[in-house]
N, CA and C atoms as a LAMMPS dump frame, in Angstrom:
ITEM: TIMESTEP
0
ITEM: NUMBER OF ATOMS
282
ITEM: BOX BOUNDS ff ff ff
-5.0000000000000000e+02 5.0000000000000000e+02
-5.0000000000000000e+02 5.0000000000000000e+02
-5.0000000000000000e+02 5.0000000000000000e+02
ITEM: ATOMS id mol type element x y z
1 1 1 N -46.366 -326.875 -80.484
2 1 2 C -45.849 -326.649 -79.155
3 1 3 C -44.364 -326.337 -79.236
4 2 1 N -43.933 -325.272 -78.573
5 2 2 C -42.54 -324.842 -78.591
6 2 3 C -41.846 -325.347 -77.326
7 3 1 N -40.732 -326.058 -77.513
8 3 2 C -39.962 -326.544 -76.383
9 3 3 C -38.837 -325.558 -76.104
10 4 1 N -38.77 -325.109 -74.872
11 4 2 C -37.756 -324.138 -74.492
12 4 3 C -36.708 -324.834 -73.639
13 5 1 N -35.453 -324.705 -74.012
14 5 2 C -34.373 -325.33 -73.27
15 5 3 C -33.753 -324.324 -72.32
16 6 1 N -33.574 -324.755 -71.081
17 6 2 C -32.899 -323.921 -70.088
18 6 3 C -31.397 -324.004 -70.316
19 7 1 N -30.676 -322.951 -69.927
20 7 2 C -29.216 -322.958 -69.958
21 7 3 C -28.712 -323.722 -68.744
22 8 1 N -27.561 -324.376 -68.896
23 8 2 C -26.944 -325.108 -67.793
24 8 3 C -25.667 -324.379 -67.392
25 9 1 N -25.551 -324.072 -66.097
26 9 2 C -24.364 -323.417 -65.551
27 9 3 C -23.781 -324.287 -64.449
28 10 1 N -22.457 -324.273 -64.338
29 10 2 C -21.764 -325.082 -63.327
30 10 3 C -20.982 -324.18 -62.378
31 11 1 N -21.173 -324.384 -61.084
32 11 2 C -20.336 -323.736 -60.082
33 11 3 C -18.987 -324.459 -60.074
34 12 1 N -17.888 -323.789 -59.678
35 12 2 C -16.578 -324.455 -59.642
36 12 3 C -16.574 -325.729 -58.794
37 13 1 N -17.331 -325.749 -57.703
38 13 2 C -17.375 -326.932 -56.843
39 13 3 C -18.081 -328.105 -57.52
40 14 1 N -18.737 -327.859 -58.632
41 14 2 C -19.39 -328.932 -59.385
42 14 3 C -18.541 -329.364 -60.572
43 15 1 N -17.865 -328.426 -61.183
44 15 2 C -17.106 -328.724 -62.413
45 15 3 C -15.91 -329.646 -62.145
46 16 1 N -15.139 -329.367 -61.106
47 16 2 C -13.931 -330.158 -60.826
48 16 3 C -14.232 -331.636 -60.582
49 17 1 N -15.143 -331.972 -59.67
50 17 2 C -15.434 -333.39 -59.452
51 17 3 C -15.994 -334.082 -60.695
52 18 1 N -16.74 -333.359 -61.496
53 18 2 C -17.305 -333.942 -62.71
54 18 3 C -16.197 -334.355 -63.681
55 19 1 N -15.111 -333.598 -63.696
56 19 2 C -13.982 -333.927 -64.564
57 19 3 C -13.148 -335.081 -64.016
58 20 1 N -13.187 -335.295 -62.7
59 20 2 C -12.352 -336.312 -62.057
60 20 3 C -13.055 -337.64 -61.815
61 21 1 N -14.356 -337.67 -61.925
62 21 2 C -15.108 -338.893 -61.627
63 21 3 C -15.044 -339.861 -62.809
64 22 1 N -15.427 -341.119 -62.615
65 22 2 C -15.424 -342.073 -63.728
66 22 3 C -16.254 -341.563 -64.906
67 23 1 N -15.738 -341.76 -66.105
68 23 2 C -16.369 -341.215 -67.311
69 23 3 C -17.811 -341.669 -67.533
70 24 1 N -18.14 -342.945 -67.315
71 24 2 C -19.54 -343.336 -67.57
72 24 3 C -20.534 -342.575 -66.685
73 25 1 N -20.2 -342.388 -65.422
74 25 2 C -21.095 -341.664 -64.517
75 25 3 C -21.133 -340.176 -64.872
76 26 1 N -19.994 -339.604 -65.233
77 26 2 C -19.962 -338.196 -65.634
78 26 3 C -20.807 -337.984 -66.887
79 27 1 N -20.696 -338.904 -67.83
80 27 2 C -21.485 -338.819 -69.067
81 27 3 C -22.979 -338.914 -68.758
82 28 1 N -23.346 -339.821 -67.852
83 28 2 C -24.758 -339.985 -67.486
84 28 3 C -25.296 -338.727 -66.798
85 29 1 N -24.494 -338.13 -65.912
86 29 2 C -24.921 -336.889 -65.242
87 29 3 C -25.148 -335.796 -66.275
88 30 1 N -24.216 -335.641 -67.211
89 30 2 C -24.372 -334.609 -68.248
90 30 3 C -25.617 -334.855 -69.104
91 31 1 N -25.846 -336.109 -69.469
92 31 2 C -27.037 -336.434 -70.271
93 31 3 C -28.32 -336.134 -69.499
94 32 1 N -28.341 -336.501 -68.215
95 32 2 C -29.519 -336.219 -67.396
96 32 3 C -29.737 -334.715 -67.26
97 33 1 N -28.661 -333.955 -67.101
98 33 2 C -28.787 -332.498 -66.993
99 33 3 C -29.345 -331.906 -68.286
100 34 1 N -28.909 -332.425 -69.425
101 34 2 C -29.439 -331.952 -70.712
102 34 3 C -30.941 -332.223 -70.817
103 35 1 N -31.367 -333.412 -70.374
104 35 2 C -32.794 -333.749 -70.407
105 35 3 C -33.59 -332.844 -69.464
106 36 1 N -33.057 -332.606 -68.281
107 36 2 C -33.735 -331.74 -67.307
108 36 3 C -33.856 -330.329 -67.871
109 37 1 N -32.79 -329.85 -68.505
110 37 2 C -32.809 -328.509 -69.104
111 37 3 C -33.86 -328.411 -70.203
112 38 1 N -34.093 -329.521 -70.887
113 38 2 C -35.097 -329.54 -71.959
114 38 3 C -36.499 -329.809 -71.428
115 39 1 N -36.613 -330.013 -70.11
116 39 2 C -37.924 -330.244 -69.511
117 39 3 C -38.372 -331.689 -69.534
118 40 1 N -37.451 -332.602 -69.837
119 40 2 C -37.78 -334.024 -69.899
120 40 3 C -37.019 -334.764 -68.802
121 41 1 N -37.63 -334.956 -67.664
122 41 2 C -36.947 -335.599 -66.543
123 41 3 C -37.096 -337.109 -66.56
124 42 1 N -37.898 -337.647 -67.45
125 42 2 C -38.187 -339.061 -67.609
126 42 3 C -37.401 -340.058 -66.783
127 43 1 N -36.224 -340.461 -67.261
128 43 2 C -35.439 -341.509 -66.622
129 43 3 C -34.521 -341.006 -65.522
130 44 1 N -34.37 -339.71 -65.374
131 44 2 C -33.455 -339.166 -64.372
132 44 3 C -33.963 -339.46 -62.959
133 45 1 N -33.063 -339.884 -62.086
134 45 2 C -33.401 -340.116 -60.676
135 45 3 C -33.272 -338.776 -59.964
136 46 1 N -34.332 -338.003 -59.999
137 46 2 C -34.35 -336.623 -59.522
138 46 3 C -35.37 -336.49 -58.409
139 47 1 N -34.933 -335.926 -57.272
140 47 2 C -35.844 -335.696 -56.149
141 47 3 C -35.613 -334.299 -55.588
142 48 1 N -36.675 -333.638 -55.152
143 48 2 C -36.501 -332.322 -54.53
144 48 3 C -35.8 -332.454 -53.176
145 49 1 N -34.975 -331.459 -52.844
146 49 2 C -34.335 -331.428 -51.535
147 49 3 C -35.308 -330.81 -50.541
148 50 1 N -35.488 -331.461 -49.427
149 50 2 C -36.423 -330.954 -48.42
150 50 3 C -35.953 -329.61 -47.867
151 51 1 N -36.891 -328.689 -47.761
152 51 2 C -36.607 -327.388 -47.171
153 51 3 C -35.846 -326.434 -48.067
154 52 1 N -35.64 -326.799 -49.328
155 52 2 C -34.893 -325.95 -50.261
156 52 3 C -35.671 -325.844 -51.569
157 53 1 N -36.5 -324.852 -51.677
158 53 2 C -37.358 -324.683 -52.853
159 53 3 C -36.526 -324.494 -54.118
160 54 1 N -36.839 -325.28 -55.143
161 54 2 C -36.152 -325.178 -56.422
162 54 3 C -34.878 -326 -56.513
163 55 1 N -34.455 -326.617 -55.403
164 55 2 C -33.236 -327.424 -55.395
165 55 3 C -33.587 -328.906 -55.462
166 56 1 N -32.775 -329.642 -56.22
167 56 2 C -32.99 -331.071 -56.421
168 56 3 C -31.675 -331.813 -56.298
169 57 1 N -31.789 -333.118 -56.022
170 57 2 C -30.61 -333.971 -56.09
171 57 3 C -30.817 -334.936 -57.24
172 58 1 N -29.77 -335.085 -58.018
173 58 2 C -29.753 -336.011 -59.138
174 58 3 C -28.834 -337.159 -58.746
175 59 1 N -29.325 -338.38 -58.842
176 59 2 C -28.534 -339.548 -58.436
177 59 3 C -28.146 -340.374 -59.654
178 60 1 N -26.847 -340.687 -59.718
179 60 2 C -26.312 -341.606 -60.731
180 60 3 C -25.39 -342.56 -59.983
181 61 1 N -25.875 -343.744 -59.667
182 61 2 C -25.096 -344.703 -58.88
183 61 3 C -24.799 -344.139 -57.5
184 62 1 N -23.517 -344.133 -57.124
185 62 2 C -23.101 -343.582 -55.828
186 62 3 C -22.76 -342.101 -55.921
187 63 1 N -23.025 -341.476 -57.048
188 63 2 C -22.709 -340.065 -57.258
189 63 3 C -23.973 -339.221 -57.195
190 64 1 N -23.817 -337.99 -56.704
191 64 2 C -24.944 -337.068 -56.586
192 64 3 C -24.573 -335.721 -57.194
193 65 1 N -25.57 -335.053 -57.728
194 65 2 C -25.429 -333.666 -58.17
195 65 3 C -26.546 -332.884 -57.492
196 66 1 N -26.204 -331.743 -56.935
197 66 2 C -27.203 -330.855 -56.344
198 66 3 C -27.41 -329.728 -57.343
199 67 1 N -28.654 -329.591 -57.797
200 67 2 C -28.959 -328.609 -58.821
201 67 3 C -30.104 -327.706 -58.381
202 68 1 N -30.133 -326.537 -58.98
203 68 2 C -31.235 -325.598 -58.795
204 68 3 C -31.875 -325.397 -60.162
205 69 1 N -33.187 -325.55 -60.229
206 69 2 C -33.899 -325.423 -61.497
207 69 3 C -34.824 -324.214 -61.417
208 70 1 N -34.654 -323.298 -62.361
209 70 2 C -35.547 -322.142 -62.465
210 70 3 C -36.189 -322.182 -63.854
211 71 1 N -36.974 -321.183 -64.17
212 71 2 C -37.643 -321.143 -65.473
213 71 3 C -36.671 -321.06 -66.638
214 72 1 N -35.505 -320.432 -66.435
215 72 2 C -34.586 -320.22 -67.547
216 72 3 C -33.211 -320.852 -67.389
217 73 1 N -32.942 -321.547 -66.274
218 73 2 C -31.617 -322.141 -66.116
219 73 3 C -31.621 -323.346 -65.19
220 74 1 N -30.562 -324.14 -65.324
221 74 2 C -30.247 -325.213 -64.398
222 74 3 C -28.858 -324.9 -63.86
223 75 1 N -28.761 -324.637 -62.565
224 75 2 C -27.476 -324.34 -61.93
225 75 3 C -27.015 -325.587 -61.196
226 76 1 N -25.82 -326.068 -61.529
227 76 2 C -25.254 -327.246 -60.874
228 76 3 C -24.339 -326.734 -59.767
229 77 1 N -24.77 -326.932 -58.512
230 77 2 C -24.039 -326.407 -57.357
231 77 3 C -22.934 -327.336 -56.892
232 78 1 N -23.223 -328.618 -56.814
233 78 2 C -22.264 -329.587 -56.292
234 78 3 C -22.364 -330.891 -57.058
235 79 1 N -21.245 -331.567 -57.192
236 79 2 C -21.201 -332.937 -57.704
237 79 3 C -20.21 -333.672 -56.819
238 80 1 N -20.572 -334.869 -56.384
239 80 2 C -19.652 -335.64 -55.563
240 80 3 C -20.215 -336.981 -55.176
241 81 1 N -19.447 -337.684 -54.354
242 81 2 C -19.892 -338.984 -53.871
243 81 3 C -21.077 -338.793 -52.937
244 82 1 N -21.799 -339.854 -52.74
245 82 2 C -23.046 -339.802 -51.964
246 82 3 C -22.861 -339.14 -50.605
247 83 1 N -21.885 -339.552 -49.829
248 83 2 C -21.7 -339.001 -48.494
249 83 3 C -21.154 -337.583 -48.49
250 84 1 N -20.223 -337.32 -49.391
251 84 2 C -19.534 -336.029 -49.384
252 84 3 C -20.416 -334.882 -49.855
253 85 1 N -21.27 -335.119 -50.817
254 85 2 C -22.05 -334.023 -51.386
255 85 3 C -22.996 -333.408 -50.346
256 86 1 N -23.552 -334.234 -49.457
257 86 2 C -24.46 -333.691 -48.442
258 86 3 C -23.698 -332.932 -47.355
259 87 1 N -22.478 -333.365 -47.045
260 87 2 C -21.631 -332.622 -46.094
261 87 3 C -21.269 -331.263 -46.68
262 88 1 N -20.891 -331.245 -47.964
263 88 2 C -20.56 -329.99 -48.624
264 88 3 C -21.765 -329.071 -48.721
265 89 1 N -22.922 -329.636 -48.95
266 89 2 C -24.157 -328.862 -49.024
267 89 3 C -24.435 -328.167 -47.693
268 90 1 N -24.283 -328.896 -46.595
269 90 2 C -24.494 -328.314 -45.267
270 90 3 C -23.455 -327.233 -44.991
271 91 1 N -22.204 -327.47 -45.38
272 91 2 C -21.143 -326.497 -45.144
273 91 3 C -21.367 -325.203 -45.933
274 92 1 N -21.991 -325.324 -47.099
275 92 2 C -22.263 -324.142 -47.926
276 92 3 C -23.461 -323.355 -47.404
277 93 1 N -24.266 -323.989 -46.572
278 93 2 C -25.44 -323.306 -46.031
279 93 3 C -26.58 -323.205 -47.022
280 94 1 N -26.613 -324.089 -47.988
281 94 2 C -27.718 -324.083 -48.959
282 94 3 C -28.913 -324.825 -48.419
């Protein structure tokens, strides 16, 4: 069986908060994204976003990442605190 890894891309609105957040949570988000890209969602707290096909929220403590998963990539749209990420998501119209 051949395991295919998806590429991970970060939007600017996701990269900046990831660099500024506490290191343990940032490390956990990156590790979870690597597992998701490899097709192994096992321990990741991942749920689909209602009304947005292909979009998911990844939860690590009080931090959230909004991602889009396709056959060949994982796009990280937003990273932020629990309350702020959903406000930003609505403002972006995603």
